[in-house]
Structures are given as C-alpha cells and as structure tokens.
N, C-alpha and C positions, 0 to 999 in steps of 0.2 A: 795435683790431680792430673794435669795434662801430661806431665812426664811419666806418670804412673802407667799410662797407656803404652809407653815405650817398653816397659818391663813385661807387660802381659803378652806381647806378640811372640818373643822367642820362647817363653814358657809354653804357650799354646802350640807352637810349631814342634817343640821337642817332646813335650809330655803327651799331647793329645793326637798329633798327626804322625808321631814317630820319626820325625826328621833327625838326622844326625846333627851334631853341633856344627859341622862344616856346612851342611846344606842349609840349616837355619841361618847361619852367618851369611851365606850367599844371598838368601832371600832378603835378609835385613840390610845388606850392603846398599841396596837401592834407596833406602831411606837417606843415607848420607849423600847420595847423588842429588836427590831432590832438595835437601836442605842447602847443600853447597851451591847449587845452581841459583836458587832464589836469593841466597845471601849475596852472591856476586851481582845479581840483577838489581837488587834494592840498593846495594852499595854504589854501583855505577850510576843509577838514577839519582841518588842523593848527591853524588859528586858533580853532576851537571846542573844541579839546582832544582830538581823536581821535589816537591813536598811529599815525603815518604810516609806521612801520617795516615794517608788513605790506605796504604798497604797493610797497616795493622788490621783494619777491618776485613780486607780481602783475605789476609792470612788466617784470621780466626774463622772466616767462612770456609776456607779450604780445610782447616783442621776439623771443623764440624762435619763437613762432607766426608772426610776420611774416617772420622770416628763413626759416623752413621753407617757407612759401608762396612766398617770393621765389626759393627754390632751384628751384622748378618752372617758372620762366619759360622760354618758348621763343620762337621767332621768329614764331609765329602768335598770340601773346597780344594781347588787346584792351586798350584804355586802362583800362577799369574793373577789369579783372583785375590791373592794376598799382596802381591807386589804393588799393584796399581793403587789401591786405597792407602797403603802405608806411604807410598811415594808422594801422593797428593797431600796427605797429612803433614809430612815433613817438609814439603814445599811450602805449606802454610806456616809451619813453625819458623822456617827460614825467613819468611816475609815479616813475621811478627817481632821476633826478638831484636834484630839490629835497630829498627826505629824506636823500639821501647828503650833499649839501652841508651841510645842517643838522647831521647827525650828525658830520661831520668837524670842525666848528668849535664844537660844543656845549660842550666842556669848556675852552675857551680863555677866559682872563680878558678882560673887556671892553676893557681898555687895549691888549691885543695882538690884538684881533679883526681889525683891518685887515691886519696882517702875516699872520695865519693864513689869512684869505680870499685874499690875494694869492698865498701859497705854494700853497694848494690849487688855485686856478685855473690857476696856472702849470703845476703837475704834470698837471692834467687836460688842458690844451691841449697839453702836450708829448706825453702819451700819445696823444692824438688825432692829432697830427702824425706820430708814429711809425707808428701804425696805418694812416693814409692812405698814407704813403710805402711801407710794406710791401705794402699792397694794390696800389698803382700799380706797384711793381716786378714783381709776379707777374702783372699783367694783360698787360703787354707781351710 
C-alpha cells in the first residue's frame, strides 16, 4: 500500500496535469534525492552507535505527512507544490527501511545471513507488488 503511492504520482502528473514523461520524471527525481539523503543520514548515525529504531517512527510520521499533503492535490496544483510533499514522503521512506532491514536480520546467524536477507527482500518486494496491483485495480 505504501509503495502504491509511488505509482500514483507519475500517473497523476501525466494523465491529469498533462506533463510529458520527461517533465514528470524531473518532478519525481526529487523523491530519490530525499530517500538517498535520509538513508545516508540514518546509515551514518547507525555507524557511530546511535539507536536508529527511533527513526522508524519519525520516518512513518514523515510518510504520513507527505501522504496527507498529497491527498490535497488538485488539478490547479503547481510543480513545487508536488515536489515538496513527495520529497518529504520519500525522506521518511529512507528513514524507515534501513533500520527495518537491519532489525529483520539482526538475530540471524552469520552463516544464514544471505538466506535471511533474500527472504526478507522477496517478502518486501511481494508486498510492494501486491500493493501496487491493488492500487492499480482501484485507479481504473
């Protein structure tokens, strides 16, 4: 469901606001900047020994704020009014997923770490695919 919101933004930009694929891509590129910045921040804080579990809560709060602002989009919205909420949302995603990944495989023995990481990634990708399929079904 969370990753389904990533699907709806470019569809909204191209189908309803009439953006070209290039312009929609430029608007969406800022999402990657937000996620990349927060992932580097959380990773560096974890490296120096700070407990990053608190960032999961903060990340979900930022995602909720970004989704709330995105729910107020209309057909008269400007480009920068789209960029900031989506950047905040993906900054939150970047704060949420690395600590969740680390917590999911933290108690696994080293010799089984590859299997655990593969299983976790498969389940996360399956969940994302189901969420995107569900969102696509209800958009049509």
